[in-house]
C-alpha positions in Angstrom: 44.7 152.1 113.9 42.1 150.3 111.6 42.6 150.2 107.9 39.5 152.4 107.5 40.9 155.0 109.7 44.2 155.0 107.8 42.2 155.2 104.5 40.2 158.1 106.1 43.6 160.1 106.9 44.9 159.6 103.3 41.7 160.7 101.7 41.2 163.5 104.1 44.5 165.1 103.0 43.5 164.5 99.3 40.2 166.2 100.0 41.9 169.2 101.8 44.5 169.5 98.9 41.6 169.6 96.5 39.6 172.1 98.4 42.9 174.3 98.6 43.5 174.2 94.9 39.9 174.9 94.0 39.8 177.7 96.3 42.8 179.3 94.6 41.3 178.9 91.3 37.7 180.3 92.5 39.7 183.5 94.0 41.4 184.0 90.7 37.9 183.6 88.8 34.7 184.0 91.2 32.6 183.0 88.3 34.3 179.6 87.9 31.3 177.3 88.5 33.4 174.2 88.2 35.9 175.4 91.0 33.0 176.2 93.3 31.3 173.0 92.8 34.6 171.1 93.3 35.2 173.0 96.5 31.6 172.3 97.7 32.0 168.6 97.1 35.4 168.5 98.9 33.9 170.1 102.0 30.8 168.0 101.7 32.8 164.5 101.2 35.1 165.6 104.0 31.8 166.2 106.2 30.5 162.8 105.6 34.2 161.2 106.0 34.5 162.9 109.6 31.0 161.9 110.6 32.1 158.1 110.2 34.5 158.5 113.0 32.3 160.8 115.5 34.9 163.7 115.1 32.1 166.4 116.2 34.4 169.5 115.9 35.9 168.4 112.6 32.4 167.9 111.3 31.0 171.2 112.6 34.0 173.0 110.9 33.6 171.6 107.4 29.7 171.7 107.8 30.0 175.5 108.5 32.3 175.7 105.5 29.7 174.0 103.4 27.1 176.4 104.6 29.2 179.2 103.5 30.0 177.7 100.1 26.3 176.9 99.7 25.5 180.5 100.2 28.2 181.4 97.8 27.0 179.2 95.1 23.4 180.3 95.3 24.5 183.9 95.1 23.5 185.0 98.5 27.1 185.7 99.4 30.1 186.7 97.4 33.6 185.6 97.6 35.9 188.4 99.0 39.4 188.2 100.5 38.1 188.1 104.1 35.8 184.8 103.3 38.8 183.3 101.3 41.2 183.8 104.3 38.5 182.1 106.7 38.2 179.2 104.3 41.8 178.9 104.1 42.2 179.0 107.9 39.4 176.2 108.0 41.3 174.1 105.6 44.7 174.7 107.5 43.0 173.7 110.7 41.8 170.6 109.1 45.2 169.5 108.0 46.5 170.1 111.3 43.8 168.0 112.9 44.6 165.2 110.2 48.0 165.2 111.3 46.9 165.0 114.9 44.7 162.0 114.2 47.5 160.3 112.4 50.2 160.7 115.2 47.7 160.5 118.4 44.6 159.0 117.0 42.4 161.6 118.5 41.7 165.5 118.1 43.4 167.9 120.1 41.7 168.9 123.6 40.9 172.5 122.2 39.2 171.1 119.0 35.9 171.9 120.2 36.6 175.6 121.0 38.7 175.9 117.9 35.9 174.7 115.6 33.2 176.8 117.3 35.5 180.0 116.7 36.4 179.2 113.0 32.8 178.1 112.3 31.5 181.4 113.7 33.8 183.1 111.2 32.5 181.4 108.4 28.9 181.5 109.3 28.8 185.1 110.5 27.2 183.9 113.7 28.3 185.0 117.2 30.8 182.9 119.1 28.5 181.4 121.7 28.5 177.9 123.4 26.0 175.4 121.7 22.5 175.5 123.2 20.9 172.5 124.5 18.8 170.4 122.4 15.3 171.9 122.1 12.2 169.9 123.0 9.9 171.7 120.8 8.3 169.9 118.0 8.4 166.5 120.0 4.6 166.8 121.0 3.9 164.1 118.5 5.1 161.3 121.1 2.3 162.1 123.5 -0.2 162.0 120.7 0.8 158.3 120.0 -2.5 156.3 120.8 -2.3 153.0 122.4 -2.9 150.9 119.2 0.1 152.7 117.5 2.3 151.7 120.6 1.1 148.1 120.5 1.7 147.9 116.8 5.3 149.3 117.5 5.7 147.1 120.5 5.9 150.1 122.8 4.2 148.4 125.8 6.4 148.8 128.9 7.2 152.1 130.8 10.5 153.0 129.4 12.6 156.3 128.7 13.3 156.5 125.0 14.8 158.9 122.8 12.6 161.0 120.7 13.6 162.8 117.4 12.0 164.9 114.7 14.1 165.2 111.4 13.0 167.7 109.0 15.5 167.4 106.1 16.6 170.6 103.9 14.3 170.3 100.7 17.3 170.6 98.7 19.1 167.8 100.5 19.4 165.4 97.7 21.9 167.9 95.8 24.2 167.7 98.8 24.0 164.0 98.7 22.1 163.3 101.9 19.7 160.5 102.2 17.3 161.1 104.8 15.7 157.7 105.0 19.0 155.9 104.9 20.2 158.4 108.0 16.9 157.1 109.8 17.8 153.5 109.2 21.0 154.1 111.0 19.4 155.0 114.3 20.5 152.6 117.0 17.8 150.5 118.4 15.1 152.0 116.3 11.5 151.2 117.9 9.4 153.5 115.7 9.7 155.5 112.5 6.8 157.6 111.1 7.0 159.7 108.0 4.8 162.5 107.2 4.6 165.4 104.7 6.2 168.5 106.0 3.7 170.5 104.1 0.8 170.0 101.9 1.8 168.2 98.9 0.9 169.6 95.4 -0.9 168.0 92.6 1.2 165.0 91.3 1.6 167.1 88.1 3.3 169.6 90.1 5.4 167.4 92.4 9.1 168.0 92.1 10.8 164.6 92.7 14.0 166.3 93.5 12.8 168.1 96.6 12.4 166.5 99.9 9.1 167.3 101.3 8.9 164.9 104.3 9.4 164.9 108.0 10.5 162.1 109.9 9.6 160.8 113.4 11.4 158.3 115.4 11.8 156.8 118.7 14.9 154.7 119.8 15.8 152.8 122.8 19.5 154.3 122.6 20.8 157.2 124.5 20.3 160.6 122.9 24.2 161.1 122.2 24.3 158.0 120.2 21.1 158.9 118.2 22.8 162.4 117.9 26.0 161.0 116.6 23.9 159.7 113.5 22.6 163.2 112.5 25.8 164.9 113.3 26.4 166.0 109.7 23.0 167.7 109.7 22.5 169.0 113.4 20.5 172.0 112.3 17.8 169.8 110.7 17.0 167.6 113.8 15.5 167.8 117.3 16.4 165.1 120.0 15.4 164.7 123.4 14.6 161.9 126.1 11.0 161.0 126.8 9.4 158.9 129.1 6.3 156.3 128.1 4.1 154.9 130.4 3.2 151.1 130.3 0.2 150.0 128.6 -2.1 147.9 130.8 -2.1 144.3 130.6 0.9 143.9 128.1 4.2 142.5 128.6 7.7 143.1 126.7 10.3 140.6 125.8 11.0 139.2 122.5 7.6 140.3 121.3 8.4 144.0 120.8 7.6 146.1 117.4 6.4 144.3 114.2 8.1 141.0 115.3 6.1 141.1 118.5 2.9 141.5 116.5 3.9 138.5 114.2 4.5 136.4 117.2 1.2 137.4 118.9 -0.4 136.3 115.8 1.2 132.9 115.8 -0.1 132.6 119.3 -3.6 133.4 117.9 -3.2 130.8 115.1 -2.3 128.0 117.5 -5.9 128.5 119.1 -7.8 128.3 115.9 -10.2 125.1 115.6 -9.4 122.3 113.0 -8.7 118.6 112.6 -5.5 116.9 113.7 -3.9 117.1 110.2 -4.8 121.1 109.8 -3.4 121.4 113.4 -0.1 119.6 112.6 0.6 121.9 109.4 -0.3 124.9 111.4 2.1 124.1 114.2 4.9 123.3 111.8 4.3 126.7 110.0 4.1 128.5 113.5 7.5 126.8 114.5 9.2 127.8 111.2 7.9 131.5 111.6 8.9 131.8 115.3 12.1 130.3 114.7 13.0 132.9 111.9 11.8 135.8 113.9 13.7 134.9 117.1 16.9 134.1 115.1 16.7 137.3 113.4 16.2 139.0 116.8 19.5 137.3 118.1 17.7 134.9 120.4 18.9 131.4 121.2 16.6 128.9 119.5 16.4 125.2 120.6 14.3 123.8 117.6 13.2 120.6 119.4 12.1 122.3 122.3 10.2 125.0 120.0 8.4 122.1 118.1 7.3 120.8 121.3 6.1 124.1 122.5 4.1 124.6 119.6 1.8 122.0 120.7 -0.6 124.8 122.1 -0.6 128.6 122.8 0.2 128.5 126.4 3.3 126.3 126.0 4.5 128.7 123.1 3.8 131.5 125.5 6.3 130.0 128.2 9.0 129.1 125.4 8.9 133.0 124.4 9.0 134.1 128.0 12.2 132.2 128.5 13.8 133.2 125.3 17.3 135.1 125.8 19.1 137.0 123.4 22.7 135.9 122.2 25.2 137.7 120.3 24.6 137.2 116.5 27.4 135.6 114.6 29.7 138.2 112.8 30.0 137.4 109.1 32.8 138.8 106.8 31.2 141.1 104.1 32.4 139.8 101.0 34.4 142.5 98.9 33.5 142.8 95.3 35.4 144.7 92.6 32.8 146.0 90.0 33.3 144.6 86.6 35.5 146.6 84.4 37.0 148.7 87.4 40.6 148.3 88.7 41.1 147.9 92.4 43.5 150.4 93.8 46.6 148.6 95.5 48.3 150.7 98.2 52.0 149.6 98.9 53.9 150.8 101.9 57.1 152.7 100.6 59.1 150.4 103.0 58.3 147.4 101.0 59.3 149.2 97.8 62.6 150.1 99.4 63.0 146.5 100.5 62.6 145.3 97.0 65.0 147.7 95.6 67.6 146.3 98.1 67.0 142.9 97.1 67.3 143.8 93.4 70.6 145.2 94.5 71.6 142.0 95.9 70.4 140.2 92.9 72.5 142.5 90.6 75.7 141.7 92.5 75.0 137.9 92.4 74.4 137.9 88.7 77.6 139.9 88.1 79.6 136.9 88.8 78.3 134.7 86.2 80.4 136.3 83.4 83.6 135.5 85.3 82.4 132.0 85.9 81.6 131.7 82.0 85.0 132.7 81.1 86.6 130.3 83.5 84.5 127.5 82.1 86.2 127.9 78.5 84.7 127.5 75.2 83.2 124.0 75.7 79.5 123.4 75.7 79.4 124.2 79.6 81.0 127.6 79.1 78.6 128.2 76.4 75.7 127.4 78.3 76.8 129.6 81.1 77.2 132.5 78.8 73.7 132.0 77.5 72.3 131.7 81.0 74.3 134.8 82.0 73.0 137.0 79.0 69.4 135.9 79.8 69.8 136.6 83.6 71.2 139.9 82.8 68.4 140.9 80.6 65.7 139.7 83.2 67.5 141.6 86.1 67.7 144.7 84.1 63.9 144.4 83.3 63.2 143.8 87.0 65.3 146.6 88.0 63.5 149.1 85.6 60.0 147.7 86.7 60.8 148.1 90.4 62.1 151.7 89.7 59.0 152.4 88.2 57.0 151.8 91.4 59.0 154.6 93.0 58.5 157.2 90.3 55.9 159.9 91.3 54.8 163.1 89.2 56.4 166.4 90.4 53.2 167.9 90.7 53.1 166.5 94.3 55.7 169.1 95.1 54.2 171.8 93.2 50.9 171.5 95.1 51.9 173.9 98.0 53.2 176.5 95.9 50.0 178.2 94.7 48.9 178.8 98.3 52.4 180.0 99.2 52.4 182.6 96.4 48.9 183.8 97.3 49.4 184.2 100.9 52.9 185.7 100.8 52.1 188.2 98.0 49.1 189.4 100.2 51.4 189.8 103.1 53.9 191.8 100.9 51.3 193.8 99.1 52.4 192.3 95.6 50.4 191.1 92.7 52.0 187.6 91.5 50.8 185.2 89.0 52.3 181.5 89.4 53.0 179.5 86.2 53.3 175.9 86.6 54.6 173.6 84.0 55.8 170.0 83.7 54.1 168.6 86.7 53.7 165.2 84.9 57.4 164.8 84.8 58.3 161.8 87.0 61.2 161.4 89.5 62.0 158.9 92.3 60.1 159.6 95.5 63.4 160.3 97.2 63.9 163.0 94.8 60.7 164.7 95.4 61.4 164.7 99.0 64.5 166.5 98.3 63.0 169.0 96.1 60.2 169.9 98.4 62.0 172.3 100.7 64.3 173.9 98.0 61.3 174.8 95.9 59.6 176.5 98.7 62.8 178.6 99.5 63.4 179.7 95.9 59.7 180.7 95.3 59.8 182.6 98.6 62.8 184.1 97.8 61.6 185.2 94.3 58.4 186.7 96.0 60.4 188.5 98.6 63.6 189.7 96.7 62.8 189.2 93.0 59.3 190.6 92.2 59.0 194.4 92.9 56.1 196.1 94.3 53.6 197.3 91.9 54.5 200.9 91.8 58.2 200.0 91.2 57.2 197.8 88.4 55.0 200.4 86.8 57.8 202.9 87.1 60.1 200.3 85.3 57.5 200.0 82.6 56.6 196.5 83.6 53.0 195.2 84.3 51.8 195.5 87.8 51.6 191.9 88.2 54.8 189.9 88.5 55.2 186.2 87.1 56.9 183.3 88.8 57.5 180.3 86.6 58.2 176.8 87.8 59.0 174.3 85.0 60.1 170.7 85.3 61.4 168.3 82.6 63.8 165.4 82.0 67.2 166.0 80.6 69.7 163.3 79.8 69.7 160.9 82.9 68.1 163.3 85.4 65.4 165.7 86.1 65.5 169.5 85.9 63.5 172.1 87.7 63.6 175.7 86.7 62.3 178.6 88.9 62.3 182.0 87.1 60.8 185.3 87.7 60.5 188.6 85.8 61.5 190.7 88.8 64.5 193.0 89.6 67.2 190.5 89.0 70.4 190.3 90.9 72.7 193.1 90.6 76.5 191.8 90.9 77.8 195.2 92.4 75.4 194.9 95.3 76.4 191.3 95.7 80.0 192.3 96.0 79.2 195.1 98.4 77.2 192.7 100.5 79.9 190.1 100.5 82.4 192.7 101.7 80.0 194.0 104.4 79.3 190.5 105.6 83.0 189.9 106.0 82.8 187.0 103.5 85.4 188.7 101.0 87.8 191.4 101.3 87.6 194.3 98.8 90.2 192.9 96.5 88.7 189.4 96.2 85.3 190.8 95.7 86.5 193.0 92.9 88.2 190.2 91.2 84.9 188.2 90.8 83.2 187.9 87.6 79.7 189.0 87.3 78.6 185.3 87.0 80.6 184.3 90.3 79.2 187.5 92.1 75.7 186.4 91.4 76.7 183.0 92.6 77.4 184.4 96.0 73.6 184.1 96.9 74.4 180.5 97.8 77.3 181.4 100.2 76.6 180.3 103.8 75.2 183.2 105.9 74.9 185.5 102.8 72.1 187.9 102.4 71.3 191.3 100.9 68.1 191.8 103.1 68.5 194.9 105.2 66.6 193.4 108.2 65.6 190.0 109.5 61.8 189.2 108.8 60.0 185.7 108.9 60.7 185.5 105.2 64.3 186.5 104.7 67.4 188.1 106.1 69.0 185.3 107.8 71.3 184.1 104.9 70.1 180.3 105.2 67.4 179.9 102.4 69.6 179.7 99.4 72.5 178.1 101.1 70.1 175.3 102.4 68.9 175.0 98.6 72.4 174.4 97.4 73.2 172.0 100.4 70.1 169.9 99.8 70.4 169.6 96.0 74.1 168.7 96.4 73.6 166.0 99.0 71.4 164.3 96.4 74.1 164.3 93.7 72.6 167.2 92.0 73.9 170.8 91.2 72.3 174.2 91.1 72.6 176.8 88.4 71.8 180.5 88.3 71.5 183.2 85.6 70.3 186.8 86.3 70.0 190.0 84.4 69.4 193.2 86.4 66.0 194.5 85.8 64.7 191.6 83.9 64.6 188.7 86.2 66.5 185.5 87.6 66.7 181.9 86.6 67.5 179.1 88.8 67.9 175.4 87.5 67.9 172.5 90.0 69.6 169.4 88.1 69.1 166.2 90.0 69.4 162.6 89.1 66.2 160.5 88.3 66.6 158.4 91.2 68.6 158.0 94.3 68.3 154.1 94.3 70.3 153.8 91.0 73.1 156.0 90.3 74.9 156.3 86.9 78.6 156.8 87.4 81.7 157.4 85.0 84.2 154.7 85.9 87.8 156.1 86.1 91.0 154.8 87.2 93.9 156.1 89.5 97.0 154.1 90.6 95.3 150.9 89.4 92.1 151.5 91.4 88.7 151.9 90.1 86.4 154.9 91.3 83.2 156.4 90.1 82.0 159.8 89.5 78.2 160.5 89.5 77.2 161.5 85.7 75.3 164.6 86.9 78.7 166.2 88.0 80.5 165.3 84.8 80.5 168.2 82.4 83.0 166.5 79.8 85.9 164.3 79.4 88.9 164.9 77.0 92.6 164.2 76.4 94.5 167.4 77.2 98.2 167.7 76.0 100.5 168.0 78.9 102.0 171.2 77.4 98.6 172.7 77.8 98.6 172.4 81.6 100.3 175.4 83.1 101.8 175.4 86.8 102.0 178.4 88.8 104.1 177.4 92.0 102.1 174.3 93.1 98.8 175.2 91.3 98.0 173.9 87.8 95.5 175.2 85.4 94.4 174.7 81.9 92.3 176.9 79.2 89.1 175.0 78.3 87.2 176.9 75.8 87.1 180.5 76.9 87.7 180.0 80.5 90.7 179.0 82.7 90.1 175.9 84.8 92.0 174.7 87.9 93.6 171.2 87.5 93.5 168.8 90.4 95.1 165.3 90.0 93.2 162.7 91.6 96.3 160.6 92.6 97.4 163.5 94.9 93.9 164.1 96.1 93.7 160.4 97.4 97.2 160.4 98.6 98.7 157.9 95.9 102.1 158.6 94.5 102.4 160.5 91.2 102.2 158.5 88.1 105.9 157.8 87.1 105.2 157.0 83.4 106.1 159.8 80.8 102.6 160.8 79.1 102.1 163.3 76.2 98.5 163.9 77.3 96.6 163.4 80.3 93.0 162.1 80.7 90.9 164.8 82.1 87.4 164.6 83.6 85.7 168.0 83.8 83.8 168.2 87.0 80.9 170.8 87.2 80.4 171.7 90.7 77.5 174.1 90.6 79.1 176.6 87.9 82.5 176.0 89.2 84.6 173.8 86.8 87.3 171.6 87.9 89.7 169.6 85.7 90.3 166.2 87.4 93.3 164.4 86.0 92.9 160.6 86.2 94.9 157.7 84.8 92.2 156.4 82.6 88.5 156.8 81.8 86.2 153.6 81.4 82.8 152.9 80.8 79.6 154.4 82.1 77.5 152.2 84.6 74.2 152.1 86.2 75.0 150.9 89.9 73.2 150.4 93.2 74.9 152.9 95.4 75.3 151.6 99.1 76.3 153.8 102.0 79.7 153.1 103.9 79.2 151.0 107.0 81.4 150.3 109.8 84.6 151.8 110.6 84.4 153.3 107.0 81.2 155.3 107.7 83.3 158.2 108.9 85.5 158.1 105.8 85.2 161.4 104.3 85.3 162.0 100.4 83.3 158.9 99.3 79.5 158.7 98.7 79.4 154.9 99.1 80.4 151.7 97.4 79.0 149.7 94.2 79.4 146.4 92.4 80.3 146.5 88.8 79.0 143.8 86.4 82.3 141.8 86.8 81.9 141.7 90.5 84.6 144.4 91.3 83.9 146.8 94.1 83.9 150.4 93.0 84.2 153.4 95.3 82.1 156.3 94.4 83.7 159.6 95.0 82.2 162.7 96.7 84.1 165.4 94.7 82.5 168.2 96.6 84.0 166.9 99.7 87.2 166.0 98.2 87.8 169.3 96.7 
């Protein structure tokens, strides 16, 4: 694929996204002129972009959408639900075609039929096959007299392509340039311009209306000429025509305006004059002929041309022998307008490679402090310490700068949500308003990849289970329109996304009953659950309160998939719900997956790391406060009983033989379930580059990966969910 084609794919997606957002805004407020203008511009720009690559079905579809929007903008049509649906279907089809173009380099085989069907729905015309290009209106070709043909170089008998182009009088407002289009006609032989209607007096002439009609003849095939006007097929008539040869004339390099100039040079050589005058005329003729033939792509032997300019006969023989050659291809200079910043596109793989190299650099620089300590307190040791401190600061700045390259606004994962809410609410016969906030909050691109699918599940779940139908909301004293809020913000060292609604909420009693019915819990275990724990059953695998299975819910995988995806990224999911008032779900994720902040802990003389996002607190707990029931231990922290797990036992190490009056406890927050993890010691917090396990260690469970500390020691980062 060419760089231009790759740029088209990216820009086409942006235009389709812009059009979708504008259409949603227009549907909410049909009087929003800014939205309809933005929507029209997106369709029009997409039409021009597809025209560059001869995607006739794609161009036809967006052109039909542009026509519908033009009627909408002029007040000749109104936006109703049916028209909005058809425009959305056109945008969806455009997105599918862009995906096909990116993967296969071409449109699907049924693109023409699909474009015709969708275009007919947009314009309200019957779905019929395209008619052949009409010939009516091309009578002007037969009216060309011999003088006009000679002036244009149309001398030999030939089959050419004729066209008449009548631009829309309002074409300037849609960005069309009729003269520029005509200049793009391949092998243009003749171009004539005439008024399309009697011109008004100069004082009454509107410079913003196109009142011209264009006639042209081309030596290219009709299909090539039609491709130039594919964006305005309704304004042009194209057909092949056959011209008779003019008597006593010959073709060759002397066609068109250039031919007329060459014939004038032949005449100049026949003019009388003295030898000095003739020499000057011959030199001038030679320069003119060389320039014309060079511009036409003919090979020019300047010495032979100077000789041929001795008389008209010799020059005639020279012109007859001229043969075209391929013109040299020159690279067009790329200029950046003064004061504008050029857009630099960077492949994600290159950024990933940069982050990997920075990780290697971090490991390498961590060896410097140890070397400085070995060197002692002499001048070499002091120098090494200074270099180490400077090196450490530079690597930190480099790490931060590289991380910034990977940060993207969360608005990117918010983009599909308005369309999802609009379409799903219509299917469910509900009225729902979506409120988005914090879209400018930035996170690593990998975090955005993780968030995309969970957000869709959560919003879809709120639409299906949370927001009640209008009649039930009215009976409960609520407004008929429900509200779903999606808000993002940064908190500590991570990013938080909250999805809340003002719907029916989650009834803990129904959750317990559903868990018993599904066989997930027995009656006694279900009754022992607190309300918060019962609400959290929505994240259990296979759990669903839906009475039946539909394309929206009922399979019991949506909320479980949300929890699993977030936890795989080192985050957690929190939920709070009040029956009759609504539900709020918080997704807490690290800011980046490339750099992980961990709490360094010790067990049996070994160092381990726990992601900070899982740490709810650290404290020293008196041994007397840890109660044992058989082999299970627990401790009261605040107002709740938390199970105690000893890291030594978890990892297979022997128990600590030392007598201790208190234990170091790390409180791990595993999505609402607290666990008190007893460790030998708690060290510092550290930002580390987490590396996955390789080789024979790849299948080792309970570890997220490895990391190097600043002193060069290797750290194993624990996967507490797997261990517990």
